[in-house]
Every structure is written in C-alpha cells, then in structure tokens.
TORBAFI-551782 format. One record per residue: x negated, y, z of N, C-alpha, C in turn; residue number from 1. Coordinates in pm, 1 decimal, always signed. Layout:
// residues N
+----------+----------+----------+----------+----------+----------+----------+----------+----------+-----+
|     n.c1 |     n.c2 |     n.c3 |    ca.c1 |    ca.c2 |    ca.c3 |     c.c1 |     c.c2 |     c.c3 |  nr |
+----------+----------+----------+----------+----------+----------+----------+----------+----------+-----+
|        X |        Y |        Z |        X |        Y |        Z |        X |        Y |        Z | NUM |
...
+----------+----------+----------+----------+----------+----------+----------+----------+----------+-----+
***
This chain:
// residues 160
+----------+----------+----------+----------+----------+----------+----------+----------+----------+-----+
|     n.c1 |     n.c2 |     n.c3 |    ca.c1 |    ca.c2 |    ca.c3 |     c.c1 |     c.c2 |     c.c3 |  nr |
+----------+----------+----------+----------+----------+----------+----------+----------+----------+-----+
|  -2835.5 |  +4172.2 |  +3654.8 |  -2753.7 |  +4290.3 |  +3651.7 |  -2607.2 |  +4250.4 |  +3668.5 |   1 |
|  -2533.5 |  +4324.7 |  +3748.5 |  -2396.7 |  +4285.9 |  +3779.4 |  -2298.0 |  +4330.8 |  +3672.7 |   2 |
|  -2328.4 |  +4437.7 |  +3602.3 |  -2236.7 |  +4487.5 |  +3501.2 |  -2308.3 |  +4508.2 |  +3368.5 |   3 |
|  -2233.1 |  +4495.4 |  +3260.2 |  -2291.8 |  +4514.8 |  +3127.9 |  -2252.8 |  +4648.9 |  +3068.9 |   4 |
|  -2166.1 |  +4722.3 |  +3136.6 |  -2121.3 |  +4851.4 |  +3084.9 |  -2228.2 |  +4957.4 |  +3107.8 |   5 |
|  -2273.5 |  +5023.8 |  +3000.7 |  -2378.2 |  +5125.7 |  +3014.7 |  -2339.1 |  +5240.6 |  +3107.0 |   6 |
|  -2213.4 |  +5279.2 |  +3103.6 |  -2168.5 |  +5389.8 |  +3189.4 |  -2182.5 |  +5355.5 |  +3336.5 |   7 |
|  -2146.6 |  +5232.1 |  +3370.5 |  -2158.6 |  +5188.7 |  +3510.4 |  -2304.7 |  +5178.5 |  +3551.9 |   8 |
|  -2391.1 |  +5136.4 |  +3458.8 |  -2533.5 |  +5127.1 |  +3489.5 |  -2593.1 |  +5265.0 |  +3514.9 |   9 |
|  -2554.2 |  +5363.1 |  +3431.6 |  -2603.0 |  +5500.5 |  +3452.2 |  -2552.9 |  +5555.7 |  +3583.6 |  10 |
|  -2426.7 |  +5530.8 |  +3612.7 |  -2368.1 |  +5578.2 |  +3738.0 |  -2446.8 |  +5523.1 |  +3856.8 |  11 |
|  -2478.6 |  +5392.5 |  +3851.5 |  -2556.3 |  +5328.7 |  +3957.5 |  -2694.6 |  +5393.2 |  +3968.7 |  12 |
|  -2753.6 |  +5422.0 |  +3853.6 |  -2886.5 |  +5482.8 |  +3850.2 |  -2888.1 |  +5616.6 |  +3923.2 |  13 |
|  -2784.5 |  +5697.2 |  +3900.3 |  -2780.8 |  +5831.0 |  +3959.5 |  -2724.8 |  +5834.7 |  +4100.0 |  14 |
|  -2643.5 |  +5736.7 |  +4136.1 |  -2576.0 |  +5744.0 |  +4265.4 |  -2629.2 |  +5648.3 |  +4370.5 |  15 |
|  -2722.9 |  +5563.1 |  +4335.9 |  -2777.3 |  +5470.1 |  +4434.1 |  -2849.1 |  +5545.0 |  +4546.5 |  16 |
|  -2837.5 |  +5495.1 |  +4669.9 |  -2914.2 |  +5555.7 |  +4778.9 |  -3063.4 |  +5525.8 |  +4761.7 |  17 |
|  -3145.4 |  +5604.8 |  +4828.9 |  -3290.7 |  +5596.6 |  +4809.6 |  -3347.7 |  +5460.4 |  +4844.0 |  18 |
|  -3290.9 |  +5391.5 |  +4944.1 |  -3346.4 |  +5261.7 |  +4981.3 |  -3317.7 |  +5155.3 |  +4875.6 |  19 |
|  -3216.7 |  +5174.2 |  +4790.8 |  -3189.6 |  +5080.0 |  +4683.2 |  -3267.5 |  +5115.3 |  +4556.5 |  20 |
|  -3308.3 |  +5240.8 |  +4543.9 |  -3384.8 |  +5283.9 |  +4426.7 |  -3524.5 |  +5222.6 |  +4426.1 |  21 |
|  -3570.7 |  +5178.9 |  +4541.2 |  -3704.0 |  +5120.7 |  +4556.2 |  -3729.1 |  +5010.0 |  +4455.3 |  22 |
|  -3627.1 |  +4927.3 |  +4429.1 |  -3643.5 |  +4813.1 |  +4339.1 |  -3670.4 |  +4856.8 |  +4195.2 |  23 |
|  -3620.9 |  +4974.3 |  +4157.8 |  -3639.0 |  +5022.9 |  +4020.9 |  -3775.4 |  +5086.7 |  +4000.0 |  24 |
|  -3859.1 |  +5089.6 |  +4101.5 |  -3992.9 |  +5146.4 |  +4089.4 |  -4096.1 |  +5040.8 |  +4051.3 |  25 |
|  -4051.2 |  +4926.0 |  +4006.3 |  -4143.0 |  +4819.0 |  +3972.3 |  -4226.9 |  +4854.0 |  +3850.5 |  26 |
|  -4352.7 |  +4818.1 |  +3857.9 |  -4445.6 |  +4837.5 |  +3746.4 |  -4522.0 |  +4707.8 |  +3727.6 |  27 |
|  -4560.1 |  +4676.2 |  +3604.7 |  -4634.3 |  +4552.0 |  +3581.5 |  -4772.8 |  +4556.7 |  +3645.5 |  28 |
|  -4821.1 |  +4439.5 |  +3684.1 |  -4955.9 |  +4428.3 |  +3739.8 |  -5055.6 |  +4402.8 |  +3628.0 |  29 |
|  -5180.5 |  +4439.5 |  +3651.2 |  -5285.9 |  +4411.5 |  +3553.9 |  -5306.9 |  +4260.1 |  +3546.8 |  30 |
|  -5364.7 |  +4210.3 |  +3436.4 |  -5383.9 |  +4064.7 |  +3423.7 |  -5460.3 |  +4002.1 |  +3540.6 |  31 |
|  -5560.2 |  +4074.2 |  +3594.9 |  -5636.3 |  +4021.9 |  +3709.4 |  -5544.4 |  +4001.6 |  +3830.2 |  32 |
|  -5463.1 |  +4105.5 |  +3860.1 |  -5373.4 |  +4097.5 |  +3974.7 |  -5263.6 |  +3994.5 |  +3952.2 |  33 |
|  -5218.6 |  +3981.7 |  +3827.2 |  -5115.3 |  +3882.2 |  +3796.5 |  -5162.6 |  +3742.4 |  +3831.8 |  34 |
|  -5285.6 |  +3711.6 |  +3791.8 |  -5336.4 |  +3577.0 |  +3817.4 |  -5365.8 |  +3555.4 |  +3965.5 |  35 |
|  -5417.0 |  +3658.7 |  +4033.5 |  -5452.6 |  +3639.9 |  +4174.1 |  -5331.0 |  +3636.9 |  +4266.4 |  36 |
|  -5227.5 |  +3717.0 |  +4235.8 |  -5110.2 |  +3722.6 |  +4322.9 |  -4993.1 |  +3640.3 |  +4271.1 |  37 |
|  -5006.9 |  +3584.5 |  +4150.2 |  -4906.3 |  +3495.8 |  +4092.5 |  -4769.0 |  +3563.0 |  +4079.6 |  38 |
|  -4768.5 |  +3691.0 |  +4041.8 |  -4644.4 |  +3764.6 |  +4019.2 |  -4666.3 |  +3868.2 |  +3909.5 |  39 |
|  -4560.2 |  +3904.0 |  +3839.0 |  -4573.0 |  +3993.1 |  +3724.1 |  -4564.4 |  +4140.7 |  +3759.1 |  40 |
|  -4477.1 |  +4177.1 |  +3850.8 |  -4459.3 |  +4318.8 |  +3881.6 |  -4426.0 |  +4337.1 |  +4028.3 |  41 |
|  -4446.8 |  +4460.6 |  +4074.2 |  -4418.4 |  +4496.5 |  +4213.1 |  -4393.1 |  +4647.2 |  +4216.1 |  42 |
|  -4307.8 |  +4695.9 |  +4306.1 |  -4282.8 |  +4840.1 |  +4311.1 |  -4408.8 |  +4920.2 |  +4345.3 |  43 |
|  -4421.7 |  +5036.3 |  +4280.3 |  -4537.7 |  +5123.7 |  +4298.9 |  -4526.2 |  +5194.8 |  +4432.7 |  44 |
|  -4638.3 |  +5211.2 |  +4500.0 |  -4643.2 |  +5286.6 |  +4625.7 |  -4757.3 |  +5386.6 |  +4620.4 |  45 |
|  -4749.9 |  +5485.2 |  +4707.9 |  -4858.7 |  +5582.0 |  +4718.7 |  -4983.6 |  +5507.5 |  +4764.6 |  46 |
|  -5095.8 |  +5536.8 |  +4703.0 |  -5221.2 |  +5469.5 |  +4736.3 |  -5260.2 |  +5364.5 |  +4635.2 |  47 |
|  -5167.3 |  +5319.3 |  +4552.1 |  -5199.5 |  +5224.5 |  +4445.0 |  -5278.5 |  +5296.5 |  +4336.3 |  48 |
|  -5367.0 |  +5224.2 |  +4270.4 |  -5436.0 |  +5278.7 |  +4153.4 |  -5364.1 |  +5225.4 |  +4030.6 |  49 |
|  -5328.3 |  +5318.6 |  +3939.9 |  -5251.0 |  +5280.6 |  +3821.7 |  -5319.3 |  +5330.5 |  +3695.2 |  50 |
|  -5290.4 |  +5261.3 |  +3583.7 |  -5334.4 |  +5305.9 |  +3451.7 |  -5210.1 |  +5346.4 |  +3374.1 |  51 |
|  -5211.5 |  +5465.5 |  +3316.2 |  -5096.9 |  +5513.7 |  +3239.4 |  -5100.0 |  +5447.4 |  +3102.4 |  52 |
|  -4985.9 |  +5388.0 |  +3063.3 |  -4979.3 |  +5309.9 |  +2940.3 |  -4909.1 |  +5381.8 |  +2825.4 |  53 |
|  -4837.2 |  +5490.1 |  +2852.1 |  -4762.5 |  +5561.4 |  +2749.5 |  -4781.0 |  +5711.8 |  +2765.0 |  54 |
|  -4764.8 |  +5783.5 |  +2656.1 |  -4765.2 |  +5928.7 |  +2660.3 |  -4900.9 |  +5989.5 |  +2633.4 |  55 |
|  -4911.0 |  +6120.1 |  +2657.7 |  -5033.7 |  +6196.0 |  +2630.0 |  -5150.7 |  +6150.3 |  +2716.1 |  56 |
|  -5123.2 |  +6099.6 |  +2833.9 |  -5229.6 |  +6059.2 |  +2926.3 |  -5255.3 |  +5909.1 |  +2922.2 |  57 |
|  -5221.5 |  +5846.7 |  +2810.8 |  -5240.9 |  +5702.4 |  +2795.4 |  -5387.2 |  +5664.8 |  +2818.4 |  58 |
|  -5407.9 |  +5560.0 |  +2899.7 |  -5542.7 |  +5513.3 |  +2928.7 |  -5603.3 |  +5575.5 |  +3053.1 |  59 |
|  -5543.3 |  +5682.4 |  +3104.6 |  -5595.1 |  +5748.5 |  +3224.7 |  -5567.1 |  +5662.2 |  +3346.1 |  60 |
|  -5665.4 |  +5650.3 |  +3433.8 |  -5650.4 |  +5571.2 |  +3555.3 |  -5670.8 |  +5660.1 |  +3676.8 |  61 |
|  -5580.2 |  +5650.1 |  +3772.6 |  -5589.9 |  +5731.6 |  +3893.2 |  -5505.4 |  +5675.4 |  +4004.6 |  62 |
|  -5517.2 |  +5737.8 |  +4120.2 |  -5445.4 |  +5692.9 |  +4239.1 |  -5309.9 |  +5763.1 |  +4247.3 |  63 |
|  -5207.6 |  +5690.9 |  +4287.5 |  -5073.9 |  +5749.5 |  +4304.3 |  -5074.8 |  +5832.7 |  +4432.1 |  64 |
|  -5043.0 |  +5962.6 |  +4417.1 |  -5042.9 |  +6051.2 |  +4533.8 |  -4906.1 |  +6061.4 |  +4598.3 |  65 |
|  -4801.0 |  +6055.5 |  +4514.4 |  -4666.3 |  +6073.7 |  +4567.6 |  -4566.9 |  +5994.8 |  +4482.9 |  66 |
|  -4462.2 |  +5945.6 |  +4547.8 |  -4354.2 |  +5874.9 |  +4479.3 |  -4225.9 |  +5951.6 |  +4506.8 |  67 |
|  -4157.6 |  +5994.5 |  +4400.3 |  -4033.4 |  +6069.5 |  +4413.5 |  -3916.9 |  +5977.8 |  +4378.9 |  68 |
|  -3851.4 |  +5924.2 |  +4479.9 |  -3742.1 |  +5829.5 |  +4455.7 |  -3617.7 |  +5898.9 |  +4402.2 |  69 |
|  -3603.3 |  +6026.1 |  +4432.3 |  -3483.9 |  +6096.8 |  +4386.5 |  -3486.0 |  +6116.4 |  +4234.9 |  70 |
|  -3603.0 |  +6145.8 |  +4179.8 |  -3615.5 |  +6171.1 |  +4035.9 |  -3671.9 |  +6051.8 |  +3958.4 |  71 |
|  -3699.4 |  +5940.1 |  +4027.3 |  -3759.2 |  +5820.7 |  +3965.4 |  -3892.2 |  +5853.7 |  +3897.8 |  72 |
|  -3982.6 |  +5916.6 |  +3968.8 |  -4111.1 |  +5953.8 |  +3910.3 |  -4223.4 |  +5931.1 |  +4011.3 |  73 |
|  -4343.4 |  +5903.2 |  +3958.2 |  -4463.8 |  +5893.9 |  +4040.8 |  -4560.7 |  +6002.3 |  +3994.8 |  74 |
|  -4647.4 |  +6044.9 |  +4085.6 |  -4746.1 |  +6147.6 |  +4054.6 |  -4884.5 |  +6088.3 |  +4073.2 |  75 |
|  -4966.2 |  +6097.9 |  +3968.1 |  -5098.5 |  +6035.2 |  +3967.7 |  -5204.7 |  +6143.3 |  +3984.5 |  76 |
|  -5302.4 |  +6113.1 |  +4069.5 |  -5413.0 |  +6204.8 |  +4095.3 |  -5489.2 |  +6232.7 |  +3965.9 |  77 |
|  -5507.7 |  +6359.8 |  +3931.8 |  -5582.0 |  +6395.6 |  +3811.7 |  -5494.6 |  +6423.8 |  +3690.5 |  78 |
|  -5367.9 |  +6384.7 |  +3695.3 |  -5277.0 |  +6412.1 |  +3584.2 |  -5202.6 |  +6540.7 |  +3618.2 |  79 |
|  -5261.6 |  +6653.4 |  +3578.0 |  -5206.6 |  +6784.2 |  +3612.8 |  -5194.1 |  +6872.0 |  +3489.0 |  80 |
|  -5118.1 |  +6975.7 |  +3504.9 |  -5098.7 |  +7074.4 |  +3399.2 |  -5118.5 |  +7212.4 |  +3461.7 |  81 |
|  -5180.6 |  +7302.6 |  +3387.4 |  -5199.5 |  +7438.0 |  +3438.2 |  -5075.0 |  +7519.6 |  +3408.1 |  82 |
|  -5021.2 |  +7584.1 |  +3510.8 |  -4901.5 |  +7664.2 |  +3494.1 |  -4939.8 |  +7804.6 |  +3446.3 |  83 |
|  -4839.5 |  +7882.1 |  +3409.9 |  -4862.4 |  +8016.3 |  +3356.7 |  -4932.6 |  +8106.2 |  +3458.0 |  84 |
|  -4897.6 |  +8090.2 |  +3585.4 |  -4959.6 |  +8175.1 |  +3688.9 |  -5099.6 |  +8129.1 |  +3727.7 |  85 |
|  -5150.5 |  +8023.4 |  +3665.2 |  -5287.1 |  +7977.6 |  +3690.7 |  -5296.8 |  +7858.9 |  +3784.8 |  86 |
|  -5189.7 |  +7829.0 |  +3858.4 |  -5193.7 |  +7715.1 |  +3950.1 |  -5172.5 |  +7585.6 |  +3872.3 |  87 |
|  -5209.3 |  +7474.3 |  +3935.5 |  -5192.2 |  +7344.2 |  +3869.7 |  -5074.9 |  +7269.8 |  +3931.9 |  88 |
|  -5009.0 |  +7188.9 |  +3850.5 |  -4895.0 |  +7109.0 |  +3897.2 |  -4911.5 |  +6966.8 |  +3846.0 |  89 |
|  -4872.1 |  +6870.2 |  +3929.2 |  -4876.7 |  +6730.2 |  +3888.7 |  -4770.9 |  +6704.7 |  +3782.3 |  90 |
|  -4801.8 |  +6614.7 |  +3689.2 |  -4707.3 |  +6577.1 |  +3585.8 |  -4635.8 |  +6450.2 |  +3631.1 |  91 |
|  -4501.6 |  +6453.7 |  +3635.4 |  -4427.9 |  +6333.6 |  +3678.4 |  -4429.6 |  +6226.2 |  +3570.2 |  92 |
|  -4446.0 |  +6100.6 |  +3613.6 |  -4452.0 |  +5987.1 |  +3520.9 |  -4355.4 |  +5880.1 |  +3570.8 |  93 |
|  -4283.0 |  +5819.6 |  +3477.8 |  -4190.1 |  +5712.7 |  +3515.0 |  -4270.1 |  +5587.6 |  +3550.9 |  94 |
|  -4231.3 |  +5516.8 |  +3658.7 |  -4310.6 |  +5401.0 |  +3704.3 |  -4320.0 |  +5286.9 |  +3603.4 |  95 |
|  -4224.7 |  +5276.0 |  +3510.4 |  -4232.2 |  +5167.9 |  +3412.1 |  -4338.8 |  +5194.9 |  +3306.5 |  96 |
|  -4391.2 |  +5317.0 |  +3301.4 |  -4490.9 |  +5354.2 |  +3201.5 |  -4634.0 |  +5343.3 |  +3254.5 |  97 |
|  -4648.8 |  +5283.7 |  +3371.9 |  -4782.3 |  +5264.4 |  +3429.7 |  -4805.0 |  +5116.0 |  +3456.1 |  98 |
|  -4932.5 |  +5078.9 |  +3472.4 |  -4968.5 |  +4942.0 |  +3508.1 |  -5055.5 |  +4949.2 |  +3633.5 |  99 |
|  -5021.6 |  +4872.3 |  +3732.1 |  -5095.8 |  +4874.3 |  +3858.6 |  -5226.6 |  +4797.8 |  +3840.6 | 100 |
|  -5338.6 |  +4864.1 |  +3870.3 |  -5469.0 |  +4799.1 |  +3856.7 |  -5529.9 |  +4763.3 |  +3992.1 | 101 |
|  -5491.6 |  +4835.8 |  +4097.3 |  -5541.1 |  +4804.7 |  +4231.9 |  -5429.0 |  +4832.7 |  +4331.1 | 102 |
|  -5399.7 |  +4736.4 |  +4416.7 |  -5290.2 |  +4748.7 |  +4512.4 |  -5337.9 |  +4806.2 |  +4644.8 | 103 |
|  -5252.4 |  +4884.3 |  +4707.3 |  -5276.4 |  +4933.6 |  +4841.9 |  -5217.1 |  +4831.4 |  +4937.6 | 104 |
|  -5301.1 |  +4747.4 |  +4997.9 |  -5252.9 |  +4639.9 |  +5085.3 |  -5270.8 |  +4672.7 |  +5233.2 | 105 |
|  -5270.7 |  +4801.4 |  +5266.4 |  -5285.6 |  +4843.0 |  +5405.0 |  -5163.3 |  +4812.1 |  +5489.4 | 106 |
|  -5050.2 |  +4789.0 |  +5425.8 |  -4924.5 |  +4764.7 |  +5495.9 |  -4898.1 |  +4615.0 |  +5504.9 | 107 |
|  -4870.5 |  +4564.3 |  +5624.6 |  -4849.2 |  +4419.8 |  +5641.1 |  -4721.5 |  +4374.7 |  +5571.3 | 108 |
|  -4621.0 |  +4464.6 |  +5560.5 |  -4495.8 |  +4429.4 |  +5493.9 |  -4519.9 |  +4401.5 |  +5346.3 | 109 |
|  -4608.5 |  +4478.8 |  +5286.5 |  -4635.8 |  +4460.1 |  +5144.7 |  -4708.3 |  +4328.4 |  +5120.2 | 110 |
|  -4798.1 |  +4293.8 |  +5211.4 |  -4867.2 |  +4164.4 |  +5199.0 |  -4766.8 |  +4050.1 |  +5208.3 | 111 |
|  -4668.8 |  +4065.1 |  +5298.8 |  -4564.9 |  +3963.1 |  +5312.6 |  -4479.8 |  +3952.5 |  +5185.9 | 112 |
|  -4449.5 |  +4067.4 |  +5123.7 |  -4371.0 |  +4067.8 |  +5000.0 |  -4446.9 |  +3993.1 |  +4891.2 | 113 |
|  -4575.8 |  +4021.0 |  +4878.1 |  -4657.9 |  +3953.4 |  +4776.9 |  -4663.9 |  +3804.1 |  +4802.4 | 114 |
|  -4676.1 |  +3766.5 |  +4929.1 |  -4681.1 |  +3625.3 |  +4963.9 |  -4550.0 |  +3556.3 |  +4927.1 | 115 |
|  -4439.2 |  +3626.7 |  +4955.6 |  -4307.0 |  +3571.0 |  +4928.6 |  -4280.6 |  +3562.1 |  +4778.3 | 116 |
|  -4318.1 |  +3667.8 |  +4704.8 |  -4291.8 |  +3669.1 |  +4560.3 |  -4381.2 |  +3573.3 |  +4484.0 | 117 |
|  -4510.7 |  +3578.3 |  +4511.1 |  -4604.5 |  +3502.4 |  +4430.8 |  -4641.8 |  +3367.3 |  +4485.6 | 118 |
|  -4623.4 |  +3347.3 |  +4613.8 |  -4668.1 |  +3223.4 |  +4674.7 |  -4568.1 |  +3111.1 |  +4666.7 | 119 |
|  -4463.7 |  +3125.9 |  +4589.7 |  -4358.9 |  +3024.2 |  +4583.0 |  -4413.6 |  +2892.0 |  +4531.1 | 120 |
|  -4488.8 |  +2897.5 |  +4422.0 |  -4542.0 |  +2774.3 |  +4362.9 |  -4641.1 |  +2707.2 |  +4457.4 | 121 |
|  -4728.7 |  +2788.9 |  +4518.4 |  -4828.2 |  +2732.9 |  +4609.7 |  -4762.0 |  +2673.5 |  +4733.2 | 122 |
|  -4662.7 |  +2745.7 |  +4789.4 |  -4595.6 |  +2697.3 |  +4908.8 |  -4519.5 |  +2568.1 |  +4880.4 | 123 |
|  -4460.6 |  +2558.5 |  +4761.7 |  -4387.2 |  +2437.1 |  +4725.3 |  -4481.8 |  +2317.2 |  +4719.5 | 124 |
|  -4600.3 |  +2338.2 |  +4661.6 |  -4699.3 |  +2230.5 |  +4654.8 |  -4742.1 |  +2188.0 |  +4794.2 | 125 |
|  -4769.3 |  +2288.4 |  +4879.5 |  -4812.0 |  +2257.4 |  +5015.4 |  -4701.9 |  +2184.6 |  +5092.1 | 126 |
|  -4579.0 |  +2229.9 |  +5075.3 |  -4467.3 |  +2167.0 |  +5146.0 |  -4452.2 |  +2020.9 |  +5103.7 | 127 |
|  -4465.2 |  +1993.2 |  +4974.1 |  -4453.8 |  +1855.5 |  +4925.6 |  -4564.7 |  +1768.9 |  +4983.2 | 128 |
|  -4688.1 |  +1824.4 |  +4986.6 |  -4800.4 |  +1748.7 |  +5041.9 |  -4778.3 |  +1718.3 |  +5189.3 | 129 |
|  -4727.4 |  +1819.2 |  +5264.9 |  -4703.3 |  +1799.7 |  +5407.0 |  -4595.8 |  +1693.9 |  +5429.4 | 130 |
|  -4491.3 |  +1695.7 |  +5349.4 |  -4383.2 |  +1598.9 |  +5363.6 |  -4435.1 |  +1457.2 |  +5338.9 | 131 |
|  -4517.7 |  +1441.4 |  +5236.7 |  -4574.2 |  +1310.1 |  +5204.6 |  -4661.6 |  +1261.8 |  +5319.6 | 132 |
|  -4744.4 |  +1349.9 |  +5375.4 |  -4832.7 |  +1313.0 |  +5485.9 |  -4751.7 |  +1275.3 |  +5609.5 | 133 |
|  -4645.4 |  +1352.0 |  +5639.3 |  -4565.5 |  +1325.5 |  +5758.3 |  -4496.3 |  +1190.2 |  +5749.0 | 134 |
|  -4444.2 |  +1155.8 |  +5634.3 |  -4374.1 |  +1028.3 |  +5621.6 |  -4469.5 |   +911.1 |  +5633.9 | 135 |
|  -4593.0 |   +927.3 |  +5591.9 |  -4689.9 |   +819.5 |  +5604.1 |  -4733.4 |   +799.8 |  +5747.9 | 136 |
|  -4748.5 |   +907.3 |  +5822.6 |  -4800.5 |   +898.9 |  +5958.8 |  -4699.2 |   +843.3 |  +6057.6 | 137 |
|  -4578.9 |   +902.7 |  +6063.4 |  -4480.6 |   +862.0 |  +6162.5 |  -4347.8 |   +830.7 |  +6095.8 | 138 |
|  -4285.3 |   +721.7 |  +6138.3 |  -4151.3 |   +695.0 |  +6085.6 |  -4052.8 |   +796.7 |  +6145.5 | 139 |
|  -3951.3 |   +836.5 |  +6071.9 |  -3856.0 |   +933.9 |  +6125.3 |  -3775.9 |   +874.4 |  +6240.7 | 140 |
|  -3749.2 |   +955.9 |  +6341.8 |  -3673.8 |   +910.1 |  +6459.3 |  -3525.6 |   +911.3 |  +6428.2 | 141 |
|  -3453.9 |   +813.7 |  +6489.1 |  -3310.6 |   +807.8 |  +6468.5 |  -3243.2 |   +912.1 |  +6556.3 | 142 |
|  -3143.4 |   +975.5 |  +6498.3 |  -3068.8 |  +1075.8 |  +6573.8 |  -2946.0 |  +1009.7 |  +6634.7 | 143 |
|  -2919.9 |  +1044.9 |  +6759.4 |  -2801.9 |   +992.0 |  +6826.5 |  -2678.8 |  +1067.4 |  +6780.4 | 144 |
|  -2574.6 |   +995.2 |  +6753.9 |  -2450.5 |  +1059.5 |  +6714.7 |  -2377.1 |  +1104.8 |  +6839.9 | 145 |
|  -2322.8 |  +1223.8 |  +6831.5 |  -2245.6 |  +1276.4 |  +6943.6 |  -2097.2 |  +1262.6 |  +6913.8 | 146 |
|  -2025.1 |  +1235.6 |  +7019.3 |  -1880.7 |  +1227.4 |  +7003.4 |  -1823.0 |  +1368.6 |  +7004.2 | 147 |
|  -1723.5 |  +1386.0 |  +6923.4 |  -1654.5 |  +1514.9 |  +6923.1 |  -1546.2 |  +1510.3 |  +7029.9 | 148 |
|  -1544.4 |  +1611.8 |  +7112.4 |  -1444.5 |  +1619.3 |  +7218.5 |  -1317.8 |  +1685.0 |  +7164.4 | 149 |
|  -1208.6 |  +1636.9 |  +7209.8 |  -1080.8 |  +1695.5 |  +7169.2 |  -1063.5 |  +1827.8 |  +7242.4 | 150 |
|  -1021.5 |  +1928.7 |  +7167.8 |  -1002.2 |  +2060.8 |  +7227.8 |   -870.0 |  +2061.8 |  +7304.5 | 151 |
|   -876.3 |  +2122.0 |  +7421.8 |   -755.0 |  +2133.7 |  +7502.3 |   -673.9 |  +2250.4 |  +7450.6 | 152 |
|   -546.2 |  +2227.0 |  +7433.9 |   -458.7 |  +2333.3 |  +7386.4 |   -426.0 |  +2423.6 |  +7504.5 | 153 |
|   -430.1 |  +2552.3 |  +7475.0 |   -397.0 |  +2649.8 |  +7579.5 |   -245.6 |  +2645.5 |  +7605.2 | 154 |
|   -209.2 |  +2660.9 |  +7729.3 |    -67.5 |  +2658.0 |  +7766.8 |     +1.9 |  +2776.9 |  +7701.4 | 155 |
|   +112.4 |  +2747.6 |  +7634.1 |   +183.7 |  +2856.2 |  +7567.0 |   +268.1 |  +2930.2 |  +7667.1 | 156 |
|   +274.3 |  +3060.9 |  +7646.9 |   +355.0 |  +3143.2 |  +7738.1 |   +503.1 |  +3125.0 |  +7707.8 | 157 |
|   +584.6 |  +3160.2 |  +7800.0 |   +728.0 |  +3140.1 |  +7787.8 |   +796.1 |  +3223.5 |  +7680.6 | 158 |
|   +733.9 |  +3323.6 |  +7627.3 |   +795.3 |  +3404.4 |  +7523.0 |   +865.3 |  +3526.6 |  +7581.9 | 159 |
|   +948.6 |  +3587.6 |  +7501.3 |  +1012.1 |  +3709.8 |  +7545.6 |  +1150.9 |  +3690.1 |  +7598.2 | 160 |
+----------+----------+----------+----------+----------+----------+----------+----------+----------+-----+
***
C-alpha cells in the first residue's frame, strides 16, 4: 500500500477506475486449489464457483453470475431474495467474503496469470536445473569486445 492515511485509502477505493478495481476483487482459494496452483488468492470472475464464508448464506456454494466492479460486489447463483412485488433479486456479496472452490479457466489470460503467480517456485527450480545442465554440456563462448566510436560533433551554426 502506498499510503497509510485512511482518508486517502477510502478516496482511492471510491475513485479508482474500473480497470484498477480488478485487483481488489481477490478472494482466497480453497486448500485444494492453493496446493495445485501454488497461490493463495486470485480475483473472482464470472463463471467461478465460490463458497460464501460470512453472513446469512454462510456455507452456500454456487457459481458467480455477475461481477459489479462499480459497487465492489459479486452475485452468486441461487443467493436471491424475494422482493415485495414477488420478483427475485440477487443479493450482492463482497468478494473478500467468499472462497473460490472451482476456477473458470476458459480464458488463456487467466491461465497465464496463474502460471505467473504460482509457478515462480517451480520455474526457479527448472531454471537452475537448466543452467547447471548447460554449463556441463558446453563451455560458454567468449564475447568479442567492440570498440566505441567517437561521436562526431555537429557543426555549430554561426549564431545570430
């Protein structure tokens, strides 16, 4: 966090553009997903299956139907309330109050994000192994040094 002042944090919360609000939609992953993807949390998207961890609907599991970035709320399938006129309305839930149990990996960008976030430890191990193998197989080639050329000064104009 860049600032410690609560007023500035609230201001940022209300005035951030929608593309920056995406980061605040992070929700923790279930223990199974944590171990398999090697990451603790990821922003919620429509199509994810979540379990509600707080409130009246605690323990309910359903699919996210809509994400409202303007109000910082997600809408879960099956979490509805009957209105006075008889119609049903979805109940908005804050993304920090849910836990992701199944990820929607239909988007290649999301798979790349997971690889980047969670694959750091694995990639580091692989990179070290590759470096060790490369040094054993071939000796490194010497690089030729290049001479630096002197820059020619542009002819100065006569002035005014």
